[in-house]
N, C-alpha and C positions, 0 to 999 in steps of 0.2 A: 493367320493374322491378315488384316486388311492394310492396303497401302494406297493412298490417294495420290494422284499426280502432283508432283512438286515442280511447277514450271520454272522455278529458279534453279533447279538441279535435275535437268531432264535431258532427253535427246536434243532438245532445242538449245540447251546450254553448250553441247558439243559444237553445234553449228555456229553459235554466237562466238565461241572462242576462235574457231577457224576464221570466221569473217573478220573478227577483230585483228587477227594476225595479218590478214591480207588488206587491212585498212579499208574494209568494205562495210556498208550499213548492216546493223543487226538489231533485233528487237528485244531479246531475252537476256537474262543474266549469263555471264560466262562462268567457266569452271576455273578457279584459281590454280589448281594443280596442272591443268592443261595449259593455261596461259603461261605458267612458269616454264614448262617444257618447250612450248613454242617460242618463248623468248630467246632460246639459244640459236634460232634461225636455221632453217633447213632448205636445201635445194628441192627436196621432194617431200610432200606431205601426203600420206595415204590414209583414207578413212575406210575401214572394212566393217560392214554391217552384216552380221551373221543372223539371219532370220530365226527368231525363236529362242536364242541363247540367253535365258535369264540367269541371274546369279545362282539361284538354287540348282538349276540344271548343271551349271558349270562346276560348282563345288562338289556336287554329288557324283559327277562322272569323271572328273580329272583329278590327278594328284597334284600336290603343291609344287612338284618339279616340272610339270608340263608348262610349255611356253605361255599359254593363255592364263593359267593360274599364277605363274611366277611373276608376270608383269601386271597383275591386277593392281589398280590404284584406289578405286573407291566405287561405291554403289551410287547409281542415279536412278531416276524413274523413267518409265515409258510415258507417253502421252495417254490420254483416254479418249475413246476406247483403246485398250492395249492390244492393238491389232495392226496388221501389215499396212492396209490401205491408209489408215490414219497416220501411223508413225513414219512410214517411208516417205509419204508426201511431205511430212514435216521436215525430214532430212533434206528433201529436194529444195524446199522453199525457205526454211528457217522460220516458219510461222506455225501456229497451233492448229489443231483440227478444226476448231471453231472458225478460224480465219480462212483456211483453204477449203473447207467443206467436205473433204473426202473422209467421212466418219467411219466407214466400214465396208465390208465386202459387198453387202447387198443394200441398195438404197432405193426408195420409192421416188421416182421422178414423175411429177405431175405432168411434165411436158410430154411424156410418152405413155402416161397412164399405166405404169407397170413398175414392179420392182426389178432392178437390173443389177447383175454382178458387175462391179465397176471395172474390173480388169479384163474379164473375158467378153464383156458386152453381150451376155446372154440373159434372157429372162430368168429370174432367180428360181422360178418354179418349173416352167416347162423346159428350160435349158435350150430354147430356140433363139436364134439370132434376133436382135432387136429390130433391125431393118436397114434403112439407107445410111444411117450415121455409123461411121467406122468405130467410134467410141462415144457413147452417150455422155459419160461422166466428163471426158475431156472437152466435149462440145459445150456442155452446160457450165462446167467449172474449170476453165483453163487457168493456168497459173504460170508465174515467172519463177525460174529456178535461180539458184545461187551462182551458177557457173559464169554467167556474163559479168557479174560484179567481181568475181575472183580473177577473171581474165583481164580486167581493167585495173588490177591492183598496182599501186605505186611501187611495189617490189619489182615489177617489170617482167615482161616476157613470161607470164605464167600461163601454161596451157592446162586447162581442165580436161581430165579423162574420166570416163565411166566404164565399168566392167560388170557384166551380169551374164546369166544364162541366156541363150538365144531366144528361149520361149518367154522370157520375162519382159513385160512392158516397162520401160524405164524412161524417165524424162530426158529429153534431148533438147538443149537450148544453150548454145555457146560451148558445148563440150564435144570431144571426140569419143564416140562410143565403140567399145570392143565387146565381143561376145566370147564366151568360153563354154565348152561342154563338160569340163571337169575342173576341180579346184586346182589340180596340177597346172592346167593351162592358165588359170587365173594368176598363179604365182609366176609363171613364165612371162606373162604380159606385164606384170608389175616390174619384173627385172628389166624388160626391154624399155618400158616407159622411163624408169629411173636412170637408165643409161644415156638418155638423150642429153643434149647440151643445155636445154632450157629448164627453167623452174617448172615444176609440175605439181598439180593437185589431182589426186586420183580417188574417186569414190567407187568402192566395190560393194555390190549388193549380191548376196548369195543365199539361196533358198534353204540351205541346211543350217542348223539341225531341224528346222521346222518341218520340212517334208518328211523326214524320217520319224520324228516324234509323233506326228499326226497318225502315222500308221502303226507304230510299235510302242509308243509311250515315252515318257521323259527319261526313264532310267533303264531302258532296255539295253541289251548288248549291242544292238544295231545303233542306237543313239550314242552310246558311249564310244563305240568304235569310230563313228563318224566324227565326233568331237576330237578324239585323239588324233585322227588322221589330219584334220584341218589344223589343229594346234601344231603338230609336227611340221607340216609343210610351211606354215607361217614362220615358225622358228628358223627353219633352214633358209627361207627367203631373206629374212632379216640378217642372217649371218653373211649373206652374199652382197649386201648393199652398203653404200656409204652415203653420208649427207642426207639421211632419210629419217623421218619420223612416221611411225605407224600408230594410228589410233584405231582401236578395235572395240566395238560395242554391238548392240542389237537393237531391234525395233521393239521387242517385247519379250517377256518370258512365257512359260507354258505351265499347265497343270494337267495331271492325269485325270481323266473324266470317268466317273463311276456310273453315271446314268444320264439319260436325256428325257426331259418331260415334254410330252406332246400336248401343246396348248389346245389344238383343235379337238382333242379327245376329252377335254374338261369343259362340260357345258356351262358351268358357273362362270368361267372366264370367256369362253368362245362367244357366248351369246351377248357379251358386253362390247365386243369389238366392232368397230365400224369398218375395218379392213384388216387384212393379214399384217402382222407385225414384221419388222425388218431390222436391219443393220448387222447384228452378229448373234450367234447362239448364246453368248454370255454378256451381251450388251444390247438389249432389245427394246425398240421403240414401239409404243402402243398408242394407237388412236382409238379412243373409247367413245361410245355413244353418250351424248351429253346427259341423258337421263339415267345412265347406268354407272356413273363414276363411283358413287358410294358403294354400289354392289361390287364393282370391280376391285376397289381397294380392299374391301372386307374379304372377298373370296381369295384374292392374291395373297393377303397376309396369312389366311388360314391354310391355304393349300401349298404354297411355294415360298412363303415368307422366310423360312429358315434357310433357304438356299439363295435367295435374291433380295436385294434392297430395292424398293420401289420409290423412285424419286419423281415427284410431280414436276411438270415442265419448268415452272418458275424456279424450282430448287436446283435444277441442272445448271441453269445460268447463274443463279445466285452463288453457288458453290465454285464457280469457275472450273467445272469438271473438264470442259473442252478447251480451256485456256483463257487468255484475255485478249484485248485488242479489238479491232473492228471485225465483227463476224461476217462471214459470207451470208448472203441472203438465203442460200439453200440450207444452211445450217438450221435456220428457223423452220424450214419446211420439214427437215428430217427428224427433228425432235418432236415427238407427239405429245399427247396429254401426260404420258408417263414414260420413264426410262427405267427398265429393270437391269440392275447390275449384279453380276454373279459374285457371291461371297463364299461359296463352297466349291465342291468338285462336280457340280451338276450343270448340265446345259439345258437350253430350251430349244424347241423346234415347233414350227407350224407347217402342217402339210395341207395344201389345197388338193382338190379332187384331181387336178391335172398335173400335180407335181411328180417329178421323176423320183424313183426310189433312191435313198441315200443312206449309207452306213454311218454309224456314229464314229467320230474320231476317237482314238484312244487317248489323245492329249489335245488340248485346245487352249484358246487364249481369248482375251477381250474383256475379262472381268477385273475386279478390284483386289484379288488376292495378292499376297506378297510374291508368290511364285510368278505371277503374270506381270506384275508392275515393276519389280525390282530387276534392274539390268546392270551389267558391269561396265566400268570404264577401264580399259586396258591400254597402256601406253608402252611402246618399245622404240628405242632409237638405235641408230647405227653410228659408227665412228664418223667424225667430221674430218675431212681431209685438209691438209695444210693448203693445198691449191685452192680449194673452195673457200676457205676462210679468207685467203688473200683476195680472191675475186669478190667476195661479199663486201669487203672494205672499200673497194674502188667506187 
């Protein structure tokens, strides 16, 4: 089944509910269930984003008694493309992919005349460093995070924290950033942060189960064990806390991949292209020669149309696939004449003559399938102490 982004019930809605709680500006609809829980008021609010944990993966790998399943509240959607760069940046900023411009892993920057992996800052094909700029995407598309607005909350004395793996680039702007080499360390840091005297907001970004599922698949023993381990540690952490609300969700779901189609090996498509396509394997932007668009549409429908929907440029924006609001100028650069969106378990790839070899992922994301687009909202709270309730009323 297909699932389109619902920007009134998405990752942006989690951020909007949090910003509403802190009396800070927000742009998208909130989630009533989360608003109600936040209305009880907590000294510590924690948002844990587990990369790749879609609802399908959660339900098929964990039992109903596991912490993550037991505290499931409802389904929401990812943004589109359903991928880390787009969704995590929406978590950082509270705005849609169209507004912040970070649409996917690989984007063609005309300023550098090359496709660049936005996190590693490497050429998408040669995997060579881009050059003098430390990060091309941050240089061309800087953004403001939610942390400064949270710190200024009328609730008073709110300190934003972020926690991630040391190798992960994460937005820092008004927050105190901590790194961890294991999820056990993440939980230890959460405990220390929540033990401070001040009000805290903590954003946790963790690469699992995405990293494991890419290698072994969505329903492998390795992915199942990773989810159970994380679920158990979060449950134990919550048992040790007071005056704390923990919100757990994901950036996107994932789907097992059966095959990858090499566009450069299909002359009927490759000869129509003005340049190599980019963004993601399951959400690919195509710039097509102006006199070959009819040929491209016909060949695409005949050869890969059962695995991908092909949206003309105007339809991408008319359907609000990338969200609403005032779009970043680079968004209009990144969406070509067509956007191919995956609707099955197949991926696309384009290999240039200077491209480094790359193995196919066993599971991936970025498309419009229900497995990729549907993610869980999980909420757990700890007991509220008498001392804090009294303090809150002062």
